[in-house]
Each structure stands twice: as structure tokens, then as C-alpha cells.
C-alpha positions in Angstrom: -56.9 73.9 -73.1 -58.0 74.0 -69.5 -54.5 73.2 -68.3 -53.1 76.0 -70.5 -55.6 78.5 -69.0 -54.8 77.3 -65.5 -51.0 77.8 -66.1 -51.5 81.2 -67.6 -53.6 82.3 -64.6 -51.0 81.0 -62.2 -48.3 82.9 -64.1 -50.3 86.2 -63.9 -50.9 85.7 -60.2 -47.2 85.1 -59.6 -46.3 88.3 -61.5 -48.9 90.4 -59.6 -47.5 89.0 -56.3 -44.0 89.8 -57.4 -45.0 93.3 -58.5 -46.7 93.9 -55.2 -43.6 92.8 -53.3 -41.3 95.1 -55.4 -43.6 98.0 -55.0 -43.7 97.6 -51.2 -39.9 97.3 -51.0 -39.6 100.4 -53.2 -41.8 102.5 -50.9 -40.6 100.9 -47.6 -37.0 99.8 -48.3 -35.6 97.5 -45.5 -32.1 98.7 -46.3 -30.4 102.0 -46.5 -31.8 102.6 -49.9 -33.7 105.7 -51.0 -37.5 105.2 -51.0 -39.4 105.5 -54.2 -42.4 107.7 -54.8 -45.9 106.3 -55.1 -45.9 106.9 -58.9 -42.7 105.1 -59.4 -43.8 102.2 -57.2 -47.1 102.0 -59.0 -45.4 101.9 -62.4 -43.1 99.2 -61.2 -46.1 97.2 -59.9 -48.1 97.4 -63.1 -45.1 96.7 -65.3 -44.2 93.6 -63.5 -47.8 92.4 -63.3 -48.3 92.5 -67.0 -44.8 91.5 -68.2 -45.9 88.1 -69.4 -49.3 89.1 -70.6 -48.1 92.1 -72.7 -44.3 92.4 -72.8 -44.4 95.4 -75.0 -46.7 97.3 -72.7 -44.6 96.4 -69.7 -41.5 97.6 -71.6 -43.2 101.0 -72.2 -44.1 101.2 -68.5 -40.5 100.7 -67.3 -39.5 103.5 -69.7 -42.1 105.7 -68.1 -40.7 104.6 -64.7 -37.1 105.6 -65.7 -38.4 108.9 -67.0 -40.3 109.5 -63.8 -37.2 108.9 -61.8 -35.3 111.4 -63.9 -38.0 114.0 -63.7 -38.5 113.5 -59.9 -34.7 113.2 -59.3 -35.2 109.9 -57.5 -32.2 107.8 -56.7 -32.1 104.1 -57.9 -33.8 101.7 -55.6 -35.9 98.6 -55.4 -38.3 99.9 -58.0 -35.6 99.4 -60.6 -35.9 95.7 -60.2 -38.8 96.1 -62.5 -36.3 97.0 -65.3 -34.5 93.7 -64.9 -37.7 91.6 -64.6 -39.3 93.2 -67.6 -36.2 92.8 -69.8 -36.0 89.2 -68.8 -39.7 88.6 -69.7 -39.4 90.4 -73.0 -36.4 88.3 -74.0 -38.0 85.0 -72.8 -41.6 85.3 -74.0 -41.8 88.3 -76.3 -42.2 88.3 -80.1 -39.1 88.9 -82.3 -40.0 92.6 -82.4 -40.3 92.8 -78.6 -37.1 90.8 -78.3 -35.3 93.4 -80.4 -36.9 96.3 -78.6 -35.9 94.9 -75.2 -32.3 94.5 -76.4 -32.2 98.2 -77.6 -33.8 99.2 -74.4 -31.2 97.4 -72.3 -28.3 99.2 -74.1 -30.0 102.6 -74.3 -31.3 102.4 -70.7 -27.8 101.4 -69.5 -26.2 104.4 -71.1 -28.9 106.7 -69.7 -28.5 105.2 -66.2 -24.7 105.6 -66.4 -25.1 109.3 -67.3 -27.7 109.9 -64.7 -25.8 108.3 -61.9 -22.6 110.2 -62.9 -24.5 113.4 -62.6 -26.4 112.7 -59.4 -24.3 110.2 -57.4 -21.3 111.4 -55.5 -19.6 108.0 -55.2 -20.5 107.1 -58.7 -19.1 110.4 -60.0 -15.9 109.8 -58.1 -15.5 106.4 -59.8 -16.5 107.8 -63.2 -13.9 110.6 -63.1 -11.2 108.6 -61.4 -8.9 106.1 -62.8 -9.3 104.6 -66.3 -10.5 101.4 -64.9 -13.1 103.2 -62.9 -14.3 105.2 -65.8 -14.7 102.0 -67.9 -16.5 100.3 -65.0 -18.9 103.3 -64.4 -19.7 103.5 -68.1 -20.5 99.8 -68.8 -21.8 98.6 -65.4 -25.5 99.7 -65.9 -25.4 98.3 -69.5 -23.9 95.0 -68.3 -26.6 94.7 -65.6 -29.5 95.3 -67.9 -28.0 93.3 -70.7 -27.4 90.4 -68.4 -31.1 90.3 -67.6 -31.9 90.3 -71.3 -29.3 87.6 -72.0 -30.6 85.4 -69.3 -34.1 85.6 -70.7 -32.8 85.0 -74.2 -30.9 81.9 -73.0 -34.0 80.5 -71.4 -36.0 81.2 -74.5 -33.4 79.4 -76.6 -33.4 76.3 -74.3 -37.2 76.3 -74.4 -37.3 76.5 -78.2 -34.8 73.6 -78.4 -37.0 71.5 -76.1 -40.1 72.3 -78.1 -38.3 71.6 -81.4 -37.0 68.3 -80.0 -40.5 67.4 -78.8 -41.9 68.2 -82.3 -39.2 66.2 -83.9 -39.9 63.2 -81.7 -43.6 63.6 -82.4 -43.0 63.8 -86.1 -40.7 60.7 -86.1 -43.4 58.9 -84.1 -46.1 59.8 -86.6 -43.8 58.8 -89.4 -43.1 55.4 -87.8 -46.9 55.0 -87.3 -47.5 55.9 -91.0 -44.8 53.5 -92.2 -46.2 50.7 -90.0 -49.7 51.4 -91.3 -48.5 51.4 -94.9 -46.5 48.2 -94.3 -49.6 46.6 -92.7 -51.8 47.6 -95.6 -49.2 46.3 -98.1 -49.0 43.0 -96.3 -52.8 42.8 -96.1 -53.1 43.5 -99.8 -50.4 40.9 -100.6 -52.1 38.3 -98.4 -55.5 39.1 -99.9 -54.1 38.7 -103.4 -52.4 35.4 -102.5 -55.6 34.0 -100.9 -57.6 35.1 -103.9 -55.2 33.4 -106.3 -55.0 30.2 -104.4 -58.7 29.8 -103.6 -59.9 31.1 -106.9 -57.6 28.8 -108.9 -58.5 25.7 -106.7 -62.2 26.4 -106.9 -62.0 26.9 -110.7 -60.2 23.5 -111.1 -62.6 21.8 -108.7 -65.7 23.2 -110.5 -64.3 22.1 -113.9 -63.6 18.6 -112.6 -67.0 18.3 -110.9 -68.7 19.5 -114.1 -66.9 16.9 -116.1 -68.3 14.0 -114.0 -71.7 14.5 -115.7 -70.2 13.1 -118.9 -68.1 10.3 -117.3 -69.6 6.9 -117.0 -66.5 4.9 -116.3 -66.3 4.2 -112.5 -62.5 4.1 -112.5 -62.4 7.5 -114.2 -64.9 8.9 -111.7 -62.8 7.7 -108.8 -59.7 9.3 -110.4 -61.6 12.6 -110.8 -62.8 12.5 -107.2 -59.2 11.8 -106.0 -58.0 14.8 -108.1 -60.7 17.0 -106.5 -59.6 15.9 -103.0 -55.9 16.5 -103.8 -56.7 20.0 -105.2 -58.6 20.9 -102.1 -55.9 19.6 -99.8 -53.2 21.5 -101.8 -55.4 24.7 -101.6 -55.8 24.3 -97.9 -52.0 23.9 -97.5 -51.3 27.0 -99.5 -53.8 29.1 -97.7 -52.2 28.0 -94.4 -48.8 29.0 -95.7 -50.1 32.4 -96.8 -51.8 33.1 -93.4 -48.7 31.9 -91.6 -46.6 34.5 -93.5 -44.6 31.8 -95.3 -46.2 31.6 -98.8 -43.1 30.5 -100.5 -42.8 27.3 -98.5 -43.5 24.1 -100.3 -42.9 25.3 -103.8 -40.9 22.8 -105.9 -37.6 23.8 -107.5 -38.5 22.2 -110.9 -39.6 25.0 -113.2 -40.8 26.9 -110.1 -43.7 24.4 -109.8 -45.2 25.4 -113.1 -45.1 21.8 -114.3 -47.3 20.7 -111.4 -49.6 23.7 -111.9 -50.1 22.8 -115.6 -50.7 19.1 -114.8 -53.2 20.1 -112.1 -55.2 22.1 -114.7 -54.9 19.4 -117.3 -56.3 16.8 -114.8 -59.4 19.0 -114.5 -60.1 18.3 -118.2 -58.8 21.6 -119.7 -56.6 21.2 -122.8 -53.4 23.2 -122.5 -50.8 23.8 -125.2 -47.6 24.8 -123.5 -44.6 26.4 -125.1 -41.4 27.0 -123.2 -38.6 29.1 -124.6 -35.2 29.4 -122.8 -34.0 27.7 -119.7 -35.6 28.4 -116.3 -32.8 29.2 -113.8 -34.3 31.4 -111.1 -33.5 30.8 -107.4 -35.2 33.7 -105.7 -38.1 32.3 -103.7 -40.1 35.5 -103.9 -39.8 35.8 -107.7 -40.6 32.1 -108.1 -43.7 32.6 -106.0 -44.8 35.7 -108.0 -44.4 33.8 -111.3 -46.4 30.9 -110.0 -49.2 33.2 -108.6 -49.5 35.1 -111.9 -49.6 31.9 -113.9 -52.2 30.5 -111.5 -54.5 33.5 -111.9 -54.1 33.6 -115.7 -55.1 29.9 -115.9 -57.9 30.5 -113.4 -59.4 33.2 -115.7 -59.0 30.9 -118.7 -60.9 28.1 -117.0 -63.6 30.3 -115.6 -64.2 32.6 -118.6 -62.8 30.7 -121.6 -64.4 28.4 -124.1 -64.0 24.9 -122.7 -64.1 23.4 -126.2 -60.9 25.3 -127.2 -57.4 24.6 -125.9 -55.6 27.2 -123.7 -52.2 28.4 -125.0 -49.6 28.8 -122.2 -46.3 30.3 -123.2 -43.2 30.9 -121.2 -40.1 32.9 -122.3 -37.1 32.8 -120.0 -34.5 35.4 -120.8 -31.5 36.8 -119.0 -33.2 40.0 -117.9 -36.8 38.9 -117.4 -39.5 36.2 -117.6 -42.6 36.5 -119.8 -45.7 34.5 -119.1 -48.5 34.5 -121.6 -51.9 32.8 -121.6 -54.2 32.9 -124.5 -57.7 31.4 -124.8 -60.9 31.9 -126.8 -63.6 33.7 -124.9 -66.8 31.7 -124.2 -70.1 32.2 -125.9 -71.9 33.6 -122.8 -70.5 36.9 -121.6 -71.3 38.2 -118.2 -69.3 41.1 -116.5 -66.7 39.9 -114.0 -65.4 41.9 -111.0 -61.9 42.4 -112.5 -60.3 41.8 -109.2 -58.1 39.0 -110.6 -56.5 41.2 -113.3 -56.1 44.1 -110.8 -54.4 41.8 -108.4 -52.1 40.4 -111.1 -51.2 44.0 -112.2 -50.5 45.1 -108.7 -48.2 42.1 -108.1 -46.3 42.4 -111.4 -45.9 46.2 -111.2 -44.8 45.9 -107.6 -41.8 44.0 -108.9 -41.1 46.5 -111.7 -42.8 44.4 -114.4 -45.7 45.0 -116.8 -49.0 43.3 -117.4 -51.1 43.4 -120.5 -54.6 41.9 -120.8 -57.0 42.4 -123.7 -59.5 40.6 -125.8 -59.3 40.8 -129.6 -61.6 39.0 -132.1 -62.9 36.7 -129.4 -59.4 35.7 -128.1 -58.3 36.9 -124.7 -54.6 37.3 -124.1 -52.9 38.0 -120.8 -49.1 38.7 -120.9 -46.9 39.5 -117.9 -43.3 40.5 -118.0 -41.5 40.0 -114.7 -37.9 41.3 -114.3 -35.3 38.8 -113.1 -32.9 39.7 -110.2 -29.4 40.9 -111.2 -27.9 37.7 -109.7 -30.1 35.5 -111.9 -29.3 37.6 -115.0 -25.6 37.3 -114.3 -26.0 33.5 -113.9 -27.9 33.2 -117.1 -25.3 35.1 -119.0 -22.3 33.3 -117.5 -19.8 31.8 -120.0 -20.9 28.4 -121.1 -24.5 28.9 -120.1 -27.4 27.8 -122.3 -28.6 31.3 -122.9 -25.2 32.6 -123.7 -24.0 29.9 -126.0 -27.0 29.1 -128.1 -30.4 30.6 -129.0 -33.3 29.6 -126.7 -35.0 26.4 -127.7 -38.7 26.1 -127.7 -40.4 23.1 -126.1 -44.0 22.4 -127.0 -46.3 20.2 -125.0 -49.9 19.5 -125.7 -52.7 17.9 -123.8 -55.6 16.0 -125.1 -58.9 17.7 -125.7 -61.0 18.2 -122.6 -64.1 16.1 -122.1 -67.4 17.8 -122.9 -68.4 20.4 -120.4 -70.3 23.6 -120.3 -69.1 26.4 -122.6 -70.5 29.3 -120.6 -68.1 32.1 -119.9 -67.8 35.7 -118.6 -65.2 38.4 -119.2 -61.9 37.8 -117.4 -61.6 39.2 -113.9 
């Protein structure tokens, strides 16, 4: 703001100085040019001094200057430089209305000047009434001179507008890039937070379930096995968290059933009974999709362990179709119900919907069911429907695997979250 005021003051001072010089030249011309009267010089000085402050007022003043010259029968001189300077300023800095008024003034003033010079100037009259070329030149010369000043100002105005527009465009593009970078950062942060939540939450749920089961185990060998399982779960969790923080969460996932076999066995080793049903043939190769399925299944099983009735088995169903994969976990809700945060379900829904899928989670008659449908990539769908493939040649087979009932443990539970 201070710089703007400083520039404006500098511009006004420059105009005042220019007006003073023109007024002095008009009154005391250094060449063989007719001297202007005090009124004409004063009008030229004021018009030039305010041309950038109030272009419309300066335009009115130069019209008064021209009328004064006509009334006082003054010959053109240095005072008429005010006409050119004011037309230039109006075209460069004036509003659209002032721009149009200046254009009309340039044409009308040129016509008036041509007529005035023809009537009062001997040499100009000789040219005007001479040859055809001279008549044309005498008629258009004043218009061309005044219009040239206006056109020069308009050209500078257009170039300035282009520079401003280019600057605004660059600024808008910069802001857009910043917004996109910020959105991408927030997306990555949310994805990382969901991954860490899923990994740590699942591992802690498994470790807690295994640790609780040691209260009812009296066999030393079995205790060592549970301790080893707890240590292995913790190490795997640490490895997965490192992979997430390093930006490579898909690393280390096995190709066999996108690591769901290992995930199910890990939960079973904690003492949770799982009834698994697999329909169709897993044939996905996209690492991101495999990881998403694994994380969703991980969070569903975590909720079942934390909030389900440990005395009842957990149903884990997979349906592999050409166009999508459906993962469903069903468990009976525990006897003790305390409100959960719900962040787990929100994270699953955000992950699934981000891939174009759908998540349903509800409790009916004491049974909680979470169902996720995740679309498969087009390449995987085409592979699944290829001639001779299992999904194309025969109906999907169902594989059922059960685990033994879990050892006695606490039955407390809270709503899924």
C-alpha cells in the first residue's frame, strides 16, 4: 500500500513538472512558434497535471483549451502538446467510458483543427486547396496526429493488461499447484494414518487376545508357543509400520491369496475361532488392490476380536468374482457394550469408497456384519473371464475351513469401531 501511494505521488509530480515545462514553452517558445496566452498556458498546465489523476477532467480541460484558442484566434503552438499527452493518458489509464470519449475527441478535435487551420493558416490553406493529395493530407493530418497519441496509449494499455493477466494466471496456477499439493499431502497423510491404525490396531488386538489366553493355559510348552506368537506378531507389526512410514506399504505381502491365509492363521493362533468360506478363485495381481483387501480384512477381524463374543466363532467369507471381491466378517456381539470411537469403520469406508467400492456394517439381533465390495481392475476382470479360466468354465466352488474353538477368555465387548 505504501509503495502504491509512493508511485502515485511520483506520477503526479512528474505530470506537474511536465505541465509546467509545456506551459513555459507555450508562453516563451524557443522556436519561431506563436506564443500562447496566459489562459491557454494555464489550461495546458492544469490538464497535464491532472491527466493521470482524473483523465475525464483533463479531457474537458483540453477541450476548453481548444475553444480558448478558437475564441482568442491563437495559432497552434507548444500548448497543443497538452492535447496529445491527455489523449495518451486517457487511452492508457482511463475507464472504458473515458477511453471512448478520448477516441471521439481525437477524431472530432482533428476535424476541428483541420477546419481551423484551413481558415487561419496561409500555408495550410494553400495545401488544403491545392492538389488532391494536398487536400487529403490537410484533411487527415490533424486527425492522424491526435489519433496516433490515442492509439499509442491504447497499445500501452493493452500490453499492461496482458502483463497483469499473465501475472494473475501465473498466480492462479501457483495457488492451484499449492492446493493440489496440499490435497495430495492430506490424502497421503490420511492413507498413512489408516494404514498405521489398521496395522497397530490389529496387532494389539491379537496380542491382547493371546496374552489374555495365558491365564487359562497351564502347559509350559503351550505358554512358550503363545509367547513366540506374541513376539512374531509384534515383529510383523513393526515391519509393516516401517513399510507404511517408508511409503512402501505393499512390500512384503505374499502372493498366496494376497496374504489372507497368513492373516487368518495369525488370528487363529491368538485363540479366536474362525470359520472361513472362500468362493471363486483369487487371481488379482495389482499390489494396491491386494493391500486394500488385506487392510480391510485386517480391520474387520480386529473389530471382531475386540468387540465380539470370544465364545462364538467368527465367520469370514470371501467371494472372488470377475468384476469385484466381496469380503464379509460376521460375529456375535459381546455381552458388555461400551461405545467405541468408530474410527475403524470410518477408515474402512474411506478406503473402500476411495476405490469405487461400498462398505456395509450393521448389527442385527446381536450379530454384527461387516461387508465390503471392492471392484477389481479391468485387467484382472479380463483375466478372470478368459477362455478356459475357472470363473468362465464352471461355477465358483466354495471352500470351507474351520478352526477349533478358542480357549476360555473374557467375553467383554464394545460396539465395533
